[in-house]
N, C-alpha and C positions, 0 to 999 in steps of 0.2 A: 298108140302106145305099144311098146314092145312087150312080148310075153316073157314070163319067168325063164323059160328055157333059152330064149334068145339072149337075154341079159346074162345068164349064167355061162353061156357059150362065149360071150364076149369077155367075161371075167376070166374064163379058162385061158383064152388066147393071150390076154394081158399077163396072167400069171406065168405063162410060158416065156413071154418076152422079158418079164422082170427077172426070172431065174437065169435066162440066157445072159442078160446084161450083168447080173451079179457074178455069174461065173467068169465072165470076161473081166470084170473088175478085179476078181481074185487072181486072175492070171497076171495082171499088172502088180498086184500086191505081192505076189510070190517073187517077181523079178526085183521089186524094191527091197524085199527081205534079203535076197542074195547080195544086193549092193550094200545094204547096211551091214550084213555079216562080214563081207570082204573088207569093209572099212572099219570094222570093230565098233559100229554104232549101235545104240540101243534100239530095240524094235519099237518100243513105245515112244511116241512123239506127241506129247500133250499139245504143243503149240499147233501142230498140223491138224489135230482133231478139232481144236477150237476154231481154227481158220475155216475148216470145212463146215462146221455147224453155223458159224457166223455167216458164211457165204450163202448157205442154203436157207437160212432164216431171213435173208434179205429179199427173197422171192416170195410173193404172196400167192398162196394156193387157196382154192375154193373150200376145201374140206380139211386140209392138214394145217394144224397150228404148230407153233414152235415146240411145244412139249411133245407132240406126236413125232415130229421130225427128229427131235433129239433121241427119243426112245428107239426109233427105227435105226438111226445111225450108231447109237451106242452098241447095238447088237452087231451091226456090220463091222464096227471097229473091233469088237471082241473076236469075231470070226477071222478078221483080217490078221490080227496078232497071232492067232493060232496057226494060220496058214504060213505066216512068215517064219514061225518057229519050226515048221516041218522040214525035215531034210530029205 
């Protein structure tokens, strides 16, 4: 059995990876925002958000259920819209 410090170190490493990937995701979000603005499209795309949630909920996870995934991604969507609106 691993000790507490080893498990926390593994969580810290995963947190670093999660934030790196979220930051990379936001770089794509920013580019999409530029395209939307140049085409006079709305930033908010309800159909796209629902598609993402449906796609992610079709995968079964050991600990994350549909409501948890939805909660996480609602926050990601909120931040994404903020980034798309930044000039």
